Wavefront OBJ file of the C-alpha trace (Angstrom):
o trace
v 33.123 37.169 10.921
v 30.016 35.687 9.305
v 27.047 37.950 9.952
v 24.915 38.170 6.823
v 21.604 36.334 6.733
v 19.743 34.890 3.797
v 17.564 37.875 2.875
v 15.172 35.672 0.913
v 14.258 33.622 3.963
v 11.283 34.909 5.907
v 10.206 33.763 9.383
v 7.157 31.511 9.255
v 6.478 31.775 12.979
v 6.002 35.013 14.901
v 6.854 34.936 18.601
v 5.134 37.870 20.245
v 5.397 37.413 23.985
v 7.510 34.636 25.484
v 7.221 34.290 29.257
v 8.820 32.215 32.009
v 6.533 29.552 33.505
v 8.382 27.643 36.209
v 11.506 25.676 37.150
v 11.612 21.994 38.021
v 14.262 20.226 40.088
v 12.574 16.826 40.254
v 10.492 14.635 37.978
v 7.313 15.243 39.955
v 7.720 18.948 39.197
v 7.872 18.477 35.425
v 4.888 20.014 33.672
v 2.497 18.221 31.358
v 2.172 20.586 28.396
v -1.146 21.486 26.784
v 0.630 22.425 23.560
v 3.715 21.134 21.683
v 6.842 21.153 23.846
v 10.301 21.753 22.405
v 13.394 21.047 24.483
v 16.755 22.797 24.222
v 19.803 20.879 25.405
v 23.564 21.116 25.042
v 26.910 21.212 26.734
v 27.469 23.761 29.483
v 28.398 27.180 28.081
v 27.224 26.300 24.566
v 24.899 29.308 24.542
v 21.481 27.860 25.408
v 20.254 30.950 27.251
v 21.427 33.260 24.467
v 19.723 31.020 21.890
v 16.440 31.141 23.820
v 16.659 34.911 24.231
v 17.266 35.294 20.495
v 14.099 33.361 19.693
v 12.109 35.337 22.255
v 13.389 38.727 21.061
v 14.273 39.422 24.674
v 17.674 39.906 26.256
v 16.964 38.522 29.710
v 14.167 35.970 29.432
v 16.619 33.147 30.072
v 19.373 34.114 32.477
v 22.857 34.017 31.007
v 26.025 33.564 33.024
v 29.739 33.740 32.353
v 30.132 30.744 34.644
v 29.284 27.425 32.940
v 27.059 24.938 34.684
v 24.670 27.426 36.278
v 21.525 25.901 34.762
v 20.742 23.031 37.100
v 16.977 22.939 36.702
v 14.538 22.347 33.876
v 13.227 25.825 33.084
v 9.932 26.116 31.217
v 8.889 29.028 29.000
v 5.613 29.748 27.212
v 6.317 30.809 23.617
v 2.679 31.133 22.603
v 2.267 28.277 20.150
v 4.658 25.990 22.021
v 6.329 25.361 25.369
v 10.122 25.537 25.506
v 12.011 23.477 28.085
v 15.570 24.596 28.838
v 17.489 21.568 30.129
v 20.548 21.502 32.416
v 23.846 21.714 30.554
v 26.012 18.619 30.541
v 29.750 17.955 30.383
v 30.998 20.696 32.733
v 34.240 19.481 34.279
v 34.374 21.621 37.429
v 31.490 20.022 39.269
v 31.472 17.009 41.545
v 30.743 13.514 40.324
v 27.615 13.537 42.446
v 26.415 16.746 40.795
v 27.028 15.311 37.316
v 25.060 12.200 38.226
v 22.238 14.367 39.522
v 22.083 16.313 36.246
v 22.197 13.078 34.234
v 19.321 11.678 36.285
v 17.279 14.820 35.662
v 17.835 14.517 31.901
v 16.981 10.802 31.929
v 13.761 11.466 33.835
v 12.806 14.298 31.514
v 13.275 12.243 28.329
v 11.586 9.199 29.864
v 8.192 10.719 29.082
v 9.106 11.325 25.454
v 5.459 11.449 24.414
v 5.388 15.004 25.764
v 8.369 16.098 23.646
v 7.664 17.293 20.118
v 11.288 18.010 19.222
v 14.754 18.673 20.650
v 17.137 21.396 19.542
v 20.539 20.052 20.499
v 23.042 22.884 20.621
v 26.688 22.354 19.661
v 29.408 25.022 19.661
v 29.926 25.762 15.971
v 33.578 26.689 16.500
v 34.662 23.262 17.685
v 34.283 19.584 16.925
v 31.483 17.793 18.820
v 32.605 16.525 22.216
v 32.232 12.978 23.488
v 29.314 14.240 25.582
v 27.658 15.666 22.450
v 28.033 12.348 20.634
v 26.638 10.482 23.638
v 23.638 12.813 23.768
v 22.891 12.248 20.084
v 23.195 8.491 20.518
v 20.723 8.778 23.413
v 18.220 10.681 21.266
v 18.634 8.208 18.407
v 18.177 5.237 20.736
v 14.967 6.645 22.198
v 13.715 7.777 18.752
v 13.274 11.369 19.862
v 13.255 13.798 16.904
v 16.014 16.389 17.077
v 17.911 19.027 15.140
v 21.573 19.766 15.775
v 21.895 23.529 16.101
v 25.320 25.136 15.858
v 25.852 28.230 17.997
v 28.291 31.155 17.715
v 28.361 31.054 13.904
v 29.441 34.715 13.843
v 32.851 33.640 15.114
v 33.611 31.912 11.810
v 34.034 33.167 8.261
v 31.467 32.145 5.641
v 33.812 29.572 4.097
v 34.969 28.223 7.438
v 31.380 27.858 8.638
v 30.382 25.860 5.551
v 33.421 23.622 5.955
v 32.700 23.106 9.623
v 29.043 22.245 9.013
v 30.141 19.495 6.620
v 32.755 18.213 9.063
v 30.374 18.172 12.031
v 27.655 16.469 9.983
v 30.153 13.777 9.001
v 31.320 13.346 12.607
v 27.737 12.899 13.774
v 26.632 10.749 10.796
v 24.033 13.317 9.794
v 23.188 15.108 6.582
v 24.062 18.793 6.413
v 20.317 19.544 6.164
v 19.990 18.171 9.711
v 22.144 21.014 11.037
v 21.206 24.658 11.552
v 23.861 27.314 12.122
v 22.949 30.241 14.366
v 24.383 33.266 16.110
v 22.605 34.889 19.043
v 24.973 37.827 18.618
v 23.881 38.718 15.066
v 20.599 36.834 14.710
v 22.064 34.710 11.926
v 20.006 31.546 11.364
v 17.042 32.703 13.441
v 14.691 32.519 10.442
v 15.751 28.912 9.803
v 14.992 27.968 13.407
v 11.588 29.694 13.256
v 10.811 27.843 10.038
v 11.742 24.543 11.671
v 9.610 25.385 14.705
v 6.653 26.031 12.421
v 7.076 22.587 10.877
v 7.278 20.992 14.336
v 4.157 22.763 15.597
v 2.136 21.990 12.484
v 3.100 18.316 12.660
v 2.320 18.074 16.395
v -1.075 19.742 15.988
v -2.158 17.857 12.865
v -4.896 15.210 13.274
v -3.266 11.847 13.840
v -5.243 10.150 11.098
v -3.443 12.286 8.512
v -0.244 10.335 9.192
v -1.812 6.872 9.417
v -1.835 4.526 6.455
v -5.215 3.990 4.918
v -6.499 0.476 5.172
l 1 2 3 4 5 6 7 8 9 10 11 12 13 14 15 16 17 18 19 20 21 22 23 24 25 26 27 28 29 30 31 32 33 34 35 36 37 38 39 40 41 42 43 44 45 46 47 48 49 50 51 52 53 54 55 56 57 58 59 60 61 62 63 64 65 66 67 68 69 70 71 72 73 74 75 76 77 78 79 80 81 82 83 84 85 86 87 88 89 90 91 92 93 94 95 96 97 98 99 100 101 102 103 104 105 106 107 108 109 110 111 112 113 114 115 116 117 118 119 120 121 122 123 124 125 126 127 128 129 130 131 132 133 134 135 136 137 138 139 140 141 142 143 144 145 146 147 148 149 150 151 152 153 154 155 156 157 158 159 160 161 162 163 164 165 166 167 168 169 170 171 172 173 174 175 176 177 178 179 180 181 182 183 184 185 186 187 188 189 190 191 192 193 194 195 196 197 198 199 200 201 202 203 204 205 206 207 208 209 210 211 212 213 214 215 216 217
């Protein structure tokens, strides 16, 4: 199993006290954030709750379940310098067509107001090839020009060599560079520093004065 972290990498963001804010079942319940908002999405049972708990340094901030498809709401958390939105998992087979359509509608409504979204961490199971649902989600994010990072979960289940090979293969499948993928393990904490570093970049960019990024006339 691959458990060692890069000892030379230091977290650039310190999360001291992450707290639950609220859940939203409908668009009118979505919150308008007063700070950068980062969304976490992925296939059912990909490990979203475990990923969120790893970042928060808490075991039960986001509720985990052995039964896929339990997250049916948009759950909001205050992480201090940013808001985290945990989105319903997609692609779970053992739910009705109507339920799948309901989840899809919730996701569409959430991403419709993309001006409120600073970044998306799209989680993919690092042990397997991306699913058709994963590819569709990435195409959706590309189409709507929403910035995202593909984040591989459960990296501890693979050897060092196998993980490197799989990162290259997944990047090729998704037409991304390997630097657009982050490998993580909620079990060992592997990759947490890389995610915190990325979050720091996202927050700094979102909070920077707009004129800094405008071309001078």
